[in-house]
C-alpha positions as CSV (number, residue, x, y, z in Angstrom):
1,X,40.2,-28.2,-25.1
2,X,39.6,-27.4,-21.4
3,X,38.2,-24.0,-22.3
4,X,35.8,-25.6,-24.8
5,X,34.6,-28.1,-22.2
6,X,34.0,-25.3,-19.6
7,X,32.1,-23.2,-22.2
8,X,30.0,-26.2,-23.2
9,X,29.1,-27.0,-19.5
10,X,28.3,-23.3,-18.8
11,X,26.1,-23.1,-21.9
12,X,24.3,-26.3,-21.0
13,X,23.8,-25.1,-17.4
14,X,22.4,-21.8,-18.6
15,X,20.0,-23.6,-21.0
16,X,18.7,-25.9,-18.3
17,X,18.2,-23.0,-15.9
18,X,16.4,-20.9,-18.5
19,X,14.2,-23.8,-19.6
20,X,13.2,-24.5,-16.0
21,X,12.1,-21.0,-15.4
22,X,10.3,-20.8,-18.8
23,X,8.2,-23.7,-17.8
24,X,6.8,-21.9,-14.7
25,X,3.7,-19.9,-15.4
26,X,3.3,-16.4,-14.2
27,X,1.0,-15.9,-11.1
28,X,-2.4,-14.6,-11.9
29,X,-4.1,-12.0,-9.6
30,X,-6.6,-13.6,-7.3
31,X,-9.0,-12.4,-4.6
32,X,-10.7,-14.8,-2.2
33,X,-13.4,-13.5,0.1
34,X,-14.6,-15.4,3.2
35,X,-17.0,-14.4,6.0
36,X,-15.2,-16.3,8.8
37,X,-17.2,-17.4,11.8
38,X,-15.5,-17.3,15.2
39,X,-16.3,-21.0,16.0
40,X,-13.9,-22.3,13.4
41,X,-16.6,-24.0,11.3
42,X,-16.6,-24.4,7.6
43,X,-17.4,-21.1,5.8
44,X,-18.3,-20.4,2.2
45,X,-15.8,-18.6,0.0
46,X,-15.8,-16.8,-3.3
47,X,-12.7,-16.5,-5.5
48,X,-12.0,-14.4,-8.6
49,X,-9.1,-14.7,-11.0
50,X,-9.9,-18.1,-12.6
51,X,-7.1,-20.1,-11.0
52,X,-9.2,-21.8,-8.4
53,X,-12.9,-22.6,-8.2
54,X,-15.2,-19.6,-8.0
55,X,-16.8,-20.9,-4.8
56,X,-16.4,-23.6,-2.2
57,X,-16.0,-23.9,1.6
58,X,-13.0,-23.3,3.8
59,X,-12.2,-24.5,7.3
60,X,-9.4,-24.6,9.8
61,X,-7.0,-27.6,9.4
62,X,-4.6,-26.5,12.2
63,X,-3.2,-23.6,14.1
64,X,-1.0,-22.2,16.8
65,X,-1.8,-19.1,18.9
66,X,1.2,-17.3,20.4
67,X,2.2,-13.8,21.7
68,X,-0.9,-12.9,23.6
69,X,1.1,-11.8,26.7
70,X,1.2,-8.2,25.4
71,X,-2.6,-8.0,26.0
72,X,-2.8,-6.0,22.8
73,X,-2.3,-8.5,20.0
74,X,-1.4,-12.1,19.2
75,X,0.4,-13.9,16.4
76,X,-1.5,-16.9,15.0
77,X,-0.3,-19.5,12.5
78,X,-3.4,-21.0,10.9
79,X,-3.7,-23.7,8.2
80,X,-6.9,-23.2,6.1
81,X,-8.2,-25.9,3.9
82,X,-10.2,-24.7,0.9
83,X,-12.5,-27.3,-0.7
84,X,-13.7,-27.1,-4.3
85,X,-15.6,-29.7,-6.4
86,X,-12.3,-30.6,-8.2
87,X,-9.9,-30.7,-5.3
88,X,-8.6,-29.0,-2.2
89,X,-5.8,-26.5,-1.4
90,X,-4.2,-25.6,1.9
91,X,-3.0,-22.0,2.7
92,X,-0.8,-21.2,5.7
93,X,-1.7,-17.8,7.3
94,X,0.7,-15.9,9.5
95,X,-1.8,-13.6,11.3
96,X,-1.6,-10.7,13.7
97,X,-4.8,-10.3,15.7
98,X,-5.6,-6.9,17.3
99,X,-7.3,-7.6,20.6
100,X,-9.1,-4.2,20.7
101,X,-10.7,-4.3,17.2
102,X,-10.5,-8.0,16.5
103,X,-9.2,-7.1,13.1
104,X,-6.4,-9.1,11.5
105,X,-3.6,-8.7,9.0
106,X,-1.7,-11.6,7.6
107,X,0.5,-13.0,4.9
108,X,-0.4,-16.3,3.2
109,X,1.1,-18.9,1.0
110,X,-0.2,-22.1,-0.6
111,X,1.4,-25.1,1.0
112,X,-0.4,-28.1,-0.4
113,X,-3.1,-29.2,-2.8
114,X,-5.0,-32.2,-4.2
115,X,-6.9,-32.9,-7.4
116,X,-6.8,-30.0,-9.8
117,X,-4.8,-28.0,-7.2
118,X,-1.9,-30.6,-6.7
119,X,0.5,-28.2,-8.4
120,X,-1.0,-24.9,-7.1
121,X,1.5,-22.2,-6.0
122,X,0.7,-18.8,-4.6
123,X,1.1,-16.1,-1.9
124,X,-0.3,-12.8,-0.8
125,X,-1.8,-10.8,2.0
126,X,-5.0,-10.9,4.0
127,X,-7.0,-8.2,5.7
128,X,-9.7,-9.3,8.2
129,X,-12.3,-6.8,9.3
130,X,-14.4,-7.6,12.3
131,X,-18.1,-6.8,11.8
132,X,-18.5,-6.0,15.5
133,X,-20.0,-9.4,16.2
134,X,-19.0,-13.0,15.7
135,X,-17.6,-12.8,12.1
136,X,-14.6,-11.4,10.3
137,X,-14.6,-10.5,6.6
138,X,-11.4,-12.0,5.3
139,X,-10.0,-10.7,2.0
140,X,-7.1,-12.6,0.5
141,X,-5.3,-10.8,-2.2
142,X,-2.3,-12.1,-4.1
143,X,-1.2,-14.3,-7.0
144,X,-1.6,-17.9,-7.8
145,X,-0.7,-20.3,-10.7
146,X,-0.7,-24.0,-11.4
147,X,2.6,-25.6,-12.5
């Protein structure tokens, strides 16, 4: 009887775990392109992949600048808020800024959302290329899904 109870609990646990993972949708490839101004203002963005709106605006919602003592680069945590007609989503960037080129590399992850993006999940990488002036072309590449 004890073996039967253990087998039943094991089968039930496996069923619940498999059902939970079956409910999560697979991430869809996404690219977000932003020409980011140095003043931290709102900038327009374009997105492909169909998970979020095709265009909207993005701005800084917070940040923390550290590691500049090397005089070669810095690490920056930046919270970006993307605003669409049907909601917002926040992405946390973990950025490394090269002081010589002003180019950046980063990883990103979705940390919050409202409206149509309340259940948005996703992560990826970012490459930011300085144009030699006051803007950086940021290209976010990764996967997103709504669950």
